[in-house]
C-alpha positions as CSV (number, residue, x, y, z in Angstrom):
1,M,4.6,11.7,-64.9
2,S,8.0,11.9,-63.5
3,K,8.7,13.6,-60.2
4,V,11.0,16.6,-60.6
5,S,12.7,18.1,-57.6
6,W,13.2,21.8,-56.9
7,R,16.9,20.8,-56.4
8,Q,16.9,20.0,-60.1
9,V,14.9,23.0,-61.3
10,L,16.4,25.8,-59.2
11,P,19.9,25.6,-60.9
12,L,18.4,25.7,-64.3
13,A,16.0,28.5,-63.5
14,L,18.9,30.4,-62.0
15,A,20.9,29.8,-65.2
16,A,18.0,31.0,-67.3
17,F,17.9,34.2,-65.2
18,F,21.6,34.8,-65.8
19,V,21.2,34.2,-69.6
20,V,18.4,36.8,-69.7
21,G,20.4,39.2,-67.5
22,S,23.5,38.8,-69.5
23,L,21.7,39.6,-72.8
24,S,20.0,42.6,-71.3
25,N,23.4,43.9,-70.0
26,I,25.4,43.1,-73.1
27,F,22.9,44.8,-75.4
28,A,22.2,47.5,-72.7
29,L,18.4,47.5,-73.3
30,G,16.3,50.4,-72.0
31,S,18.0,52.6,-69.4
32,I,20.6,50.0,-68.4
33,Y,23.4,51.9,-70.1
34,E,22.5,55.2,-68.5
35,E,22.2,53.5,-65.1
36,Y,25.8,52.2,-65.3
37,L,27.0,55.7,-66.2
38,K,24.9,57.2,-63.4
39,W,26.5,54.8,-60.9
40,G,30.0,55.9,-62.1
41,Y,31.0,52.8,-64.0
42,P,32.9,53.1,-67.3
43,H,30.8,53.1,-70.5
44,W,31.9,49.5,-71.3
45,F,31.2,48.0,-67.9
46,H,27.8,46.6,-68.9
47,F,29.7,44.2,-71.2
48,V,31.8,43.0,-68.3
49,T,28.6,42.3,-66.2
50,G,26.9,40.6,-69.2
51,V,29.9,38.3,-69.8
52,L,30.2,37.4,-66.1
53,E,26.5,36.6,-66.0
54,L,26.7,34.5,-69.1
55,T,29.6,32.6,-67.7
56,A,27.7,32.0,-64.5
57,A,24.8,30.6,-66.6
58,I,27.0,28.3,-68.5
59,L,28.6,27.0,-65.4
60,L,25.3,26.5,-63.7
61,F,23.9,24.3,-66.5
62,R,26.3,21.5,-65.8
63,A,26.4,19.8,-62.4
64,P,30.2,19.4,-62.2
65,S,30.7,23.2,-62.6
66,R,27.6,24.3,-60.7
67,L,29.4,25.3,-57.5
68,L,31.7,27.6,-59.4
69,G,28.7,29.0,-61.3
70,S,26.8,29.7,-58.1
71,V,29.8,31.4,-56.6
72,L,30.3,33.6,-59.7
73,G,26.6,34.4,-59.9
74,C,26.4,35.2,-56.2
75,T,29.4,37.5,-56.5
76,V,27.8,39.4,-59.4
77,M,24.5,39.8,-57.5
78,F,26.3,41.0,-54.4
79,A,28.1,43.6,-56.5
80,A,24.7,44.7,-58.0
81,L,23.2,44.7,-54.5
82,A,26.1,46.9,-53.2
83,T,25.8,49.2,-56.2
84,V,22.1,50.0,-55.7
85,I,22.4,50.3,-51.9
86,I,25.4,52.6,-52.1
87,H,23.3,54.8,-54.5
88,G,20.2,54.7,-52.2
89,E,18.1,52.8,-54.7
90,Y,16.7,50.4,-52.2
91,G,13.7,49.4,-54.3
92,Q,16.2,47.9,-56.8
93,A,17.9,45.8,-54.1
94,V,15.3,43.1,-53.9
95,P,16.0,41.2,-57.2
96,P,19.8,40.9,-56.7
97,L,19.2,39.9,-53.1
98,V,16.7,37.2,-54.1
99,V,19.0,35.9,-56.9
100,A,22.0,36.0,-54.6
101,T,20.1,33.9,-52.1
102,W,19.1,31.4,-54.8
103,S,22.8,31.2,-55.8
104,L,23.8,30.5,-52.2
105,V,21.2,27.7,-52.0
106,V,22.4,26.2,-55.3
107,G,26.0,26.5,-54.2
108,W,25.3,24.9,-50.8
109,I,23.5,22.0,-52.5
110,S,26.3,21.5,-55.0
111,W,28.9,21.7,-52.3
112,R,27.1,19.1,-50.2
113,K,26.9,16.8,-53.2
114,Q,30.6,17.1,-53.7
115,M,31.3,16.4,-50.1
116,V,29.2,13.2,-50.3
117,F,31.1,12.0,-53.3
118,A,34.4,12.9,-51.8
119,E,33.9,10.9,-48.6
120,P,35.9,7.7,-48.5
121,S,34.0,4.5,-48.6
């Protein structure tokens, strides 16, 4: 059995999260549509969030674009975090905080790898 590192699994798990999140936002399953309206966003804004999450997922799947994907994913999650905190929905703050943290970790790992390859020999 081959040894798989968490550094290999985390970006793919994060990408999978963003795929699921993007689909639930694009199709506005359950009360998602009503929540966006309640928070004061335009009726079409769930599409914007879904497309940004799907873009982050695509960027996260490939190592060369992983840093950009983690930055985009982290930005989307910080926006979600700010939205629920501003509206006093603190219980909903945990998932975006966890995913933003994972995005930061993936971004840091990707950045470090780029720095190693960029160093002159």
